[in-house]
C-alpha positions as a printed NumPy array, in Angstrom:
array([[114.732, 246.058, -41.469],
       [114.981, 244.305, -38.235],
       [118.485, 244.424, -36.477],
       [118.06 , 240.831, -35.507],
       [118.687, 239.729, -39.021],
       [121.594, 241.977, -39.578],
       [123.929, 239.878, -37.783],
       [125.357, 237.39 , -40.17 ],
       [127.631, 235.414, -37.716],
       [127.52 , 231.738, -37.653],
       [128.225, 229.319, -34.724],
       [131.772, 229.515, -33.155],
       [133.999, 226.631, -32.984],
       [133.539, 226.247, -29.315],
       [129.825, 225.998, -29.831],
       [130.31 , 223.193, -32.363],
       [132.75 , 221.316, -30.266],
       [130.342, 221.519, -27.153],
       [127.361, 220.221, -29.352],
       [129.58 , 217.366, -30.7  ],
       [130.67 , 216.447, -27.136],
       [126.999, 216.416, -25.975],
       [125.976, 214.158, -28.815],
       [128.872, 211.911, -28.259],
       [127.942, 211.443, -24.543],
       [124.266, 210.746, -25.508],
       [125.296, 208.194, -28.082],
       [127.716, 206.502, -25.695],
       [124.754, 206.03 , -23.249],
       [122.238, 204.769, -25.827],
       [124.343, 202.233, -27.61 ],
       [125.188, 200.   , -24.674],
       [121.466, 200.01 , -23.605],
       [120.404, 199.218, -27.117],
       [122.859, 196.091, -27.066],
       [121.472, 195.132, -23.694],
       [117.899, 195.317, -24.93 ],
       [118.756, 193.192, -28.03 ],
       [120.391, 190.528, -25.688],
       [117.486, 190.479, -23.483],
       [115.155, 189.991, -26.405],
       [117.204, 187.056, -27.586],
       [117.331, 185.572, -24.01 ],
       [113.46 , 185.823, -23.854],
       [113.345, 184.076, -27.18 ],
       [115.683, 181.272, -25.986],
       [113.706, 180.731, -22.821],
       [110.427, 180.582, -24.861],
       [111.872, 178.177, -27.389],
       [113.357, 175.85 , -24.725],
       [110.018, 175.777, -22.779],
       [108.15 , 175.025, -26.077],
       [110.393, 172.108, -26.976],
       [110.586, 170.758, -23.396],
       [106.648, 171.037, -23.18 ],
       [106.32 , 169.158, -26.363],
       [108.749, 166.395, -25.061],
       [106.69 , 166.1  , -21.823],
       [103.428, 165.985, -23.9  ],
       [104.913, 163.282, -25.954],
       [105.972, 161.224, -23.034],
       [102.381, 161.638, -21.583],
       [100.72 , 160.371, -24.76 ],
       [103.271, 157.489, -24.935],
       [102.376, 156.515, -21.407],
       [ 98.707, 156.631, -22.239],
       [ 99.019, 154.722, -25.481],
       [101.364, 151.958, -24.095],
       [ 99.44 , 151.14 , -20.933],
       [ 99.272, 147.398, -20.559],
       [101.261, 146.844, -23.743],
       [104.467, 144.694, -22.98 ],
       [106.039, 145.229, -26.469],
       [107.085, 148.781, -25.533],
       [108.842, 147.92 , -22.304],
       [112.33 , 148.691, -23.441],
       [111.335, 152.1  , -24.796],
       [111.72 , 155.173, -22.476],
       [108.675, 156.973, -23.982],
       [110.668, 159.874, -25.768],
       [111.029, 160.545, -29.429],
       [113.875, 159.299, -31.388],
       [114.512, 162.998, -32.885],
       [113.146, 166.314, -32.662],
       [111.538, 165.906, -36.12 ],
       [109.313, 163.307, -34.596],
       [107.495, 166.039, -32.733],
       [106.78 , 167.939, -35.852],
       [106.061, 164.811, -38.117],
       [103.754, 163.158, -35.609],
       [103.724, 159.621, -34.155],
       [101.134, 156.885, -33.93 ],
       [103.055, 155.165, -31.241],
       [103.37 , 151.893, -33.372],
       [ 99.736, 151.74 , -34.048],
       [ 98.831, 152.268, -30.443],
       [ 97.208, 155.625, -31.17 ],
       [ 94.348, 155.957, -33.791],
       [ 96.   , 159.02 , -35.565],
       [ 99.59 , 160.403, -35.616],
       [ 99.911, 163.014, -32.917],
       [101.924, 166.097, -33.662],
       [103.445, 168.014, -30.76 ],
       [105.133, 171.035, -32.596],
       [104.393, 172.895, -35.841],
       [108.062, 173.551, -36.262],
       [111.252, 173.145, -34.268],
       [112.136, 176.643, -32.826],
       [115.545, 177.961, -33.52 ],
       [118.213, 178.705, -30.957],
       [118.793, 182.577, -31.232],
       [122.345, 182.066, -29.679],
       [123.272, 179.232, -32.096],
       [126.945, 179.451, -32.723],
       [126.736, 177.905, -36.13 ],
       [123.243, 178.567, -37.696],
       [124.167, 176.949, -41.052],
       [124.389, 173.5  , -39.522],
       [121.383, 171.107, -39.442],
       [121.793, 170.534, -35.574],
       [119.876, 173.176, -33.983],
       [120.067, 172.063, -30.288],
       [122.208, 170.066, -28.016],
       [120.296, 166.956, -26.954],
       [120.375, 164.437, -24.141],
       [118.979, 160.985, -23.992],
       [117.131, 159.442, -21.219],
       [120.042, 157.435, -20.384],
       [122.57 , 160.391, -20.623],
       [123.923, 162.11 , -17.445],
       [121.865, 165.274, -16.521],
       [124.87 , 167.638, -17.553],
       [126.1  , 165.619, -20.413],
       [127.336, 167.585, -23.378],
       [127.065, 164.63 , -25.8  ],
       [123.898, 162.951, -26.907],
       [123.494, 159.144, -26.664],
       [121.346, 158.86 , -29.614],
       [118.761, 156.682, -28.18 ],
       [115.975, 159.269, -27.796],
       [115.598, 163.031, -27.049],
       [114.913, 163.544, -23.354],
       [116.074, 167.095, -23.096],
       [117.465, 169.989, -25.149],
       [119.746, 172.824, -24.467],
       [121.571, 175.653, -26.197],
       [125.032, 174.997, -27.606],
       [126.171, 178.506, -27.182],
       [129.177, 179.005, -24.865],
       [128.081, 182.636, -24.312],
       [127.283, 184.105, -20.878],
       [123.791, 185.431, -20.163],
       [123.099, 188.724, -18.512],
       [122.493, 187.089, -15.254],
       [126.172, 185.432, -15.37 ],
       [125.033, 181.749, -16.227],
       [125.954, 180.011, -19.476],
       [123.19 , 179.677, -22.098],
       [124.051, 175.885, -22.412],
       [123.054, 175.509, -18.819],
       [119.517, 176.792, -19.026]])
């Protein structure tokens, strides 16, 4: 029989401790980077959602301008939807458009929403609100923002994006 298999010794305590220390160091390096990657993914999703909604608001306004040209009955209207749901349900602009135009398939969710159980997904600003207002005037939806108070990787607040 081979002498290599005659030695029935196991690993010493020192070898086990060194192995555990090495594994702990590796885990300590991997966990923060995994958390950072998760945050980056959520930030990309937030940017994409904001861009999608803001583009839909701009398209709504363009269609309103096109449909209301020379129509004095819409002078008081600013040309933005009353709610975000109007972008999904569609609008015929008071009969000014032949068919209701839809601008979103669904309202994107805010990945940093502090209370995902509530019905209000986004902070909103009306056309007449101040640019940095945190309360919605309720007339129309001119802009949206995240309601999260958290800070982004770059040091800015999500609500300021």
